N, CA, C and O of each residue as an XYZ file, in Angstrom:
292
protein
N     -10.991     20.939      2.241
C     -10.289     21.408      1.389
C     -10.867     21.129     -0.095
O     -11.177     20.054     -0.607
N     -10.922     22.720     -0.736
C     -11.454     22.621     -1.854
C     -10.882     22.282     -2.690
O      -9.688     22.193     -2.403
N     -11.250     21.857     -4.261
C     -11.059     21.001     -5.390
C     -10.459     22.247     -6.085
O     -11.165     23.255     -6.057
N      -9.523     22.308     -6.568
C      -8.514     23.295     -7.300
C      -8.421     23.122     -8.712
O      -7.497     22.358     -8.994
N      -9.079     23.579     -9.757
C      -9.073     22.891    -11.327
C      -7.729     23.712    -11.841
O      -7.732     24.914    -11.580
N      -7.057     23.402    -12.254
C      -5.599     23.684    -12.501
C      -5.491     24.722    -13.530
O      -4.684     25.632    -13.720
N      -6.766     24.231    -14.265
C      -6.496     24.424    -15.957
C      -7.418     26.169    -15.659
O      -7.531     27.061    -16.500
N      -7.835     26.181    -14.523
C      -8.412     27.830    -14.418
C      -6.758     28.466    -13.805
O      -6.375     28.923    -14.882
N      -6.273     28.594    -13.395
C      -4.977     28.493    -12.738
C      -4.232     29.686    -13.285
O      -3.801     28.949    -14.171
N      -3.672     30.874    -13.579
C      -2.499     31.793    -14.133
C      -1.302     30.470    -13.918
O      -1.189     29.530    -13.131
N      -0.586     30.951    -14.987
C       1.243     30.242    -14.868
C       1.625     30.890    -13.409
O       2.310     30.250    -12.611
N       1.242     31.916    -13.184
C       2.450     32.408    -12.063
C       1.207     31.501    -10.757
O       2.168     31.092    -10.106
N       0.498     31.174    -10.296
C      -0.456     30.502     -9.374
C       0.427     29.070     -9.387
O       0.986     28.646     -8.375
N       0.472     28.239    -10.984
C       0.871     27.224    -10.850
C       2.199     26.851    -10.127
O       2.398     25.827     -9.473
N       3.203     28.022    -10.402
C       4.557     27.786    -10.451
C       4.625     28.029     -8.665
O       5.435     27.482     -7.916
N       3.561     28.980     -8.271
C       3.690     28.989     -6.700
C       3.281     27.768     -6.366
O       4.183     27.297     -5.673
N       2.288     26.880     -6.493
C       1.951     25.814     -6.173
C       2.949     24.762     -6.489
O       3.041     23.850     -5.667
N       3.760     24.726     -7.601
C       4.950     23.967     -7.686
C       6.037     24.549     -6.680
O       6.802     23.603     -6.488
N       6.316     25.241     -6.215
C       7.350     25.684     -5.404
C       7.058     25.376     -4.180
O       7.962     24.935     -3.469
N       5.667     25.544     -3.626
C       5.163     25.110     -2.046
C       5.279     23.497     -2.107
O       5.830     22.825     -1.235
N       4.730     23.034     -3.165
C       5.308     21.381     -3.175
C       6.496     20.916     -2.862
O       6.693     19.962     -2.109
N       7.371     21.593     -3.447
C       9.145     21.142     -3.333
C       9.252     21.663     -1.987
O       9.694     20.856     -1.169
N       8.877     23.110     -1.449
C       9.467     22.774     -0.136
C       9.152     22.020      0.793
O       9.901     21.775      1.738
N       7.957     21.532      0.642
C       7.235     20.159      1.521
C       8.479     18.998      1.287
O       9.212     18.568      2.177
N       8.508     18.591     -0.240
C       9.546     17.934     -0.190
C      10.413     17.557     -0.237
O      10.765     16.419     -0.547
N      11.399     19.073      0.285
C      13.141     18.740      0.405
C      12.826     18.560      2.122
O      13.852     18.115      2.636
N      11.760     18.761      3.131
C      11.754     18.641      4.269
C      11.481     16.930      4.622
O      11.600     16.571      5.794
N      11.190     16.123      3.773
C      11.056     14.762      3.470
C      12.208     13.966      4.286
O      13.247     14.551      3.979
N      12.484     13.042      5.069
C      13.808     12.362      5.347
C      13.436     11.374      4.570
O      12.356     10.783      4.586
N      14.486     11.174      3.779
C      14.838     10.360      2.664
C      15.800      9.127      3.421
O      16.852      9.386      4.005
N      15.230      7.763      3.293
C      16.030      6.444      3.467
C      16.802      5.679      2.345
O      15.978      5.672      1.430
N      17.504      5.272      2.062
C      18.213      4.143      1.110
C      17.064      2.789      0.777
O      16.840      2.048      1.734
N      16.608      2.590     -0.084
C      16.121      1.517     -0.557
C      16.831      0.447      0.289
O      16.348      0.483      1.421
N      17.665     -0.371      0.198
C      18.431     -1.134      0.586
C      18.023     -1.165      1.620
O      17.563     -2.268      1.917
N      17.927      0.074      2.872
C      17.831     -0.118      4.069
C      15.914     -0.744      4.168
O      15.432     -1.681      4.803
N      15.321      0.186      3.318
C      13.300     -0.051      3.494
C      13.572     -1.569      3.223
O      12.846     -2.396      3.774
N      14.268     -1.845      2.657
C      14.233     -3.545      1.636
C      14.087     -4.547      2.686
O      13.149     -5.333      2.818
N      15.035     -4.439      3.354
C      15.730     -5.200      4.461
C      14.246     -4.853      5.951
O      13.697     -5.898      6.298
N      13.777     -3.675      6.608
C      12.954     -3.414      7.244
C      12.026     -4.411      6.924
O      11.856     -5.467      7.532
N      11.344     -3.945      5.770
C      10.162     -5.156      5.110
C       9.879     -6.137      5.141
O       8.738     -6.600      5.139
N      11.524     -7.006      5.200
C      11.719     -8.246      4.864
C      11.607     -8.630      6.118
O      10.901     -9.606      6.368
N      12.315     -7.905      7.203
C      12.060     -8.174      8.555
C      10.843     -8.380      8.940
O      10.586     -9.514      9.346
N      10.091     -7.670      8.929
C       8.366     -7.289      9.266
C       7.864     -8.693      8.584
O       7.293     -9.574      9.228
N       8.082     -8.750      7.557
C       7.130     -9.456      7.030
C       7.626    -10.998      7.704
O       6.732    -11.789      8.005
N       8.745    -11.297      7.875
C       9.367    -12.625      8.410
C       8.875    -12.851      9.818
O       8.628    -13.911     10.394
N       8.789    -11.587     10.241
C       7.920    -11.797     12.104
C       6.737    -12.066     12.340
O       6.311    -12.598     13.366
N       5.848    -11.563     10.993
C       4.754    -12.348     11.333
C       4.701    -13.321     10.151
O       3.741    -13.113      9.409
N       5.265    -14.035      9.902
C       4.798    -15.199      8.769
C       3.722    -16.396      9.414
O       2.643    -16.855      9.037
N       4.592    -16.631     10.553
C       3.431    -17.445     11.656
C       2.168    -17.345     11.435
O       1.569    -18.409     11.276
N       1.320    -15.958     11.352
C       0.269    -15.631     11.455
C      -0.856    -15.333     10.630
O      -2.053    -15.073     10.753
N       0.259    -15.519      9.477
C      -0.151    -14.806      8.142
C      -0.873    -16.115      7.391
O      -0.333    -17.216      7.282
N      -2.319    -15.742      6.855
C      -2.783    -16.588      6.052
C      -2.719    -16.576      4.635
O      -3.517    -17.250      3.984
N      -1.686    -15.744      3.987
C      -1.615    -15.671      3.134
C      -0.054    -16.745      2.292
O       0.322    -17.118      1.181
N       0.388    -16.825      3.843
C       1.863    -18.072      3.470
C       1.361    -19.212      3.978
O       1.511    -20.258      3.347
N       0.666    -19.192      5.236
C       0.401    -20.363      6.120
C      -0.709    -21.492      5.587
O      -0.546    -22.712      5.557
N      -2.512    -20.327      4.955
C      -3.476    -20.887      4.511
C      -4.102    -20.944      5.609
O      -3.855    -20.585      6.761
N      -5.255    -21.624      4.912
C      -6.798    -21.109      6.311
C      -7.194    -22.863      6.415
O      -7.654    -23.647      5.585
N      -6.762    -23.017      7.877
C      -7.186    -23.977      8.165
C      -8.797    -24.963      7.626
O      -9.978    -24.632      7.738
N      -8.422    -25.726      7.275
C     -10.227    -25.904      6.708
C     -11.336    -25.930      8.319
O     -12.483    -25.557      8.071
N     -11.181    -26.171      9.263
C     -12.290    -26.038     10.004
C     -12.756    -24.745     10.339
O     -13.702    -24.354     11.023
N     -11.805    -24.134      9.650
C     -12.454    -22.276     10.205
C     -12.426    -21.714      8.317
O     -12.113    -20.530      8.189
N     -12.662    -22.325      7.254
C     -12.684    -22.028      6.449
C     -14.062    -21.369      6.058
O     -14.782    -22.167      6.659
N     -14.628    -20.798      5.685
C     -16.060    -20.035      5.706
C     -16.325    -20.348      4.241
O     -17.355    -19.764      3.901
N     -15.715    -21.144      3.104
C     -15.616    -21.031      1.679
C     -15.461    -22.335      1.176
O     -15.489    -22.661     -0.011
N     -15.226    -23.365      2.571
C     -14.666    -24.822      1.967
C     -15.938    -25.246      1.047
O     -16.998    -24.688      1.331
N     -15.939    -26.005      0.174
C     -17.276    -26.666     -0.061
C     -17.802    -27.300      0.337
O     -17.058    -28.241      0.611
N     -18.846    -27.522      0.654
C     -19.416    -27.982      1.537
C     -20.045    -29.920      1.377
O     -20.442    -30.835      2.098
N     -19.755    -29.610     -0.111
C     -20.444    -31.460     -0.761
C     -20.112    -31.171     -2.291
O     -20.210    -30.150     -2.971
N     -19.704    -32.399     -2.556
C     -19.296    -32.516     -4.441
C     -20.780    -32.442     -4.965
O     -21.821    -32.288     -4.326
N     -20.602    -32.573     -6.107
C     -21.393    -33.139     -7.373
C     -21.568    -33.840     -7.482
O     -20.773    -33.394     -8.309
N     -21.989    -35.326     -7.647
C     -22.084    -36.115     -8.466
C     -22.925    -36.611     -9.219
O     -24.009    -37.002     -8.786
N     -22.523    -36.704    -10.715
C     -23.437    -36.797    -11.843
C     -23.661    -38.183    -12.375
O     -22.745    -38.634    -13.063
N     -24.876    -39.053    -12.151
C     -24.421    -40.412    -12.272
C     -25.110    -40.871    -13.772
O     -24.926    -42.005    -14.214
């Protein structure tokens, strides 16, 4: 898809692009925010057992664990 420089377009071309975009947007199915939030919450809770951000990484599988400490005498 070619890049369009909007500054080079005429006002008529800009208006036509806006009308076409609005035609696309009006066809989109709209959902209530409350419904979407519930579905996202259910999805997150369904995968909480496998989620390393919630559960953490086991020490034996953590590639970034410290190999040893620094001792200053």
